C-alpha positions as CSV (number, residue, x, y, z in Angstrom):
1,M,-0.1,0.1,0.3
2,D,1.6,3.4,-1.2
3,Q,-0.8,6.0,0.1
4,K,-0.2,7.5,3.1
5,E,-3.7,8.4,4.0
6,V,-7.0,6.6,3.6
7,K,-10.4,8.4,3.1
8,L,-13.7,6.4,4.0
9,D,-17.2,7.3,5.2
10,C,-18.3,5.8,8.1
11,P,-21.7,3.6,7.4
12,C,-23.3,5.1,10.7
13,C,-23.3,8.8,10.4
14,Q,-21.6,9.0,6.8
15,S,-19.1,11.4,8.4
16,R,-15.9,11.3,6.3
17,L,-12.8,10.2,7.9
18,E,-9.1,10.7,6.7
19,I,-6.6,8.1,8.6
20,D,-2.8,8.3,8.5
21,V,-1.8,4.7,7.7
22,R,1.8,4.8,8.8
23,T,0.1,6.1,12.7
24,A,-3.0,4.5,12.4
25,S,-4.3,7.7,13.4
26,V,-7.4,9.7,12.5
27,V,-6.2,13.0,10.7
28,R,-9.3,14.6,9.7
29,W,-13.0,14.3,10.7
30,R,-16.0,16.0,9.0
31,K,-19.6,15.6,9.3
32,K,-21.7,14.6,6.2
33,G,-22.8,18.3,6.0
34,E,-19.6,19.8,6.1
35,L,-18.7,18.5,2.6
36,D,-19.6,19.9,-0.7
37,E,-21.1,18.5,-3.8
38,T,-17.4,17.2,-4.9
39,G,-16.3,15.6,-1.3
40,K,-14.0,18.7,-0.3
41,P,-14.8,20.0,3.2
42,V,-16.5,23.6,3.3
43,L,-14.3,26.2,5.1
44,R,-15.6,28.9,7.2
45,E,-13.9,31.6,8.7
46,G,-14.1,30.2,12.1
47,D,-12.2,27.4,10.5
48,W,-9.5,29.5,9.7
49,S,-9.5,31.6,12.9
50,A,-9.0,28.4,15.2
51,A,-6.0,27.2,12.6
52,S,-4.3,30.4,13.2
53,E,-4.8,30.7,16.9
54,R,-3.3,27.0,17.4
55,V,-0.4,28.5,15.3
56,S,0.1,31.2,17.3
57,K,-0.1,29.4,20.8
58,R,2.6,27.0,19.2
59,I,5.0,29.8,18.0
60,G,4.6,31.4,21.1
61,S,5.5,28.0,23.5
62,A,8.5,27.3,21.3
63,G,10.8,30.0,22.7
64,D,9.3,28.9,26.1
65,K,10.4,25.4,25.2
66,F,13.7,26.6,24.0
67,D,14.6,28.3,26.9
68,E,13.8,25.6,28.8
69,S,15.8,22.9,27.3
70,L,18.8,25.3,26.9
71,S,18.6,25.6,31.0
72,R,18.5,21.9,31.2
73,E,21.5,21.7,29.3
74,K,23.4,24.1,31.2
75,K,22.4,22.0,34.4
76,R,23.1,18.9,33.0
77,A,26.9,19.8,32.2
78,Q,27.1,20.8,35.7
79,D,25.7,17.8,37.0
80,L,28.0,15.9,34.9
81,E,31.1,17.8,36.3
82,D,30.1,17.1,40.0
83,L,29.9,13.3,39.3
84,F,33.3,13.3,37.6
85,R,34.3,15.4,40.8
86,K,32.7,13.0,43.1
87,A,34.2,10.0,41.0
88,N,37.5,11.3,41.5
89,E,37.5,12.0,45.2
90,K,35.9,8.3,45.6
91,L,38.8,7.2,43.3
92,G,41.2,9.1,45.6
93,K,39.9,7.8,48.7
94,K,40.4,3.9,47.4
95,A,43.8,5.0,46.3
96,E,44.9,6.0,50.3
97,E,43.2,2.7,51.5
């Protein structure tokens, strides 16, 4: 099967489902009345607003996630130095005994 997505109609409610074959998850879902005569989804202004809002939230949180991971990396370097220092101290104590 070379397709990445499968489109099918629900036999119960006639909704259109688009399923990603690789992840086996529903990518899109539209009610029967939300499709035009060609089978394409009818887009409303609210759809665009919601999508724009989701993207802007994602962009806003990207900077926070970057800062958080940067601080974790800096702390990681310090943690590794502490572990190395403790291992050297332990090795020095064993050498004295």
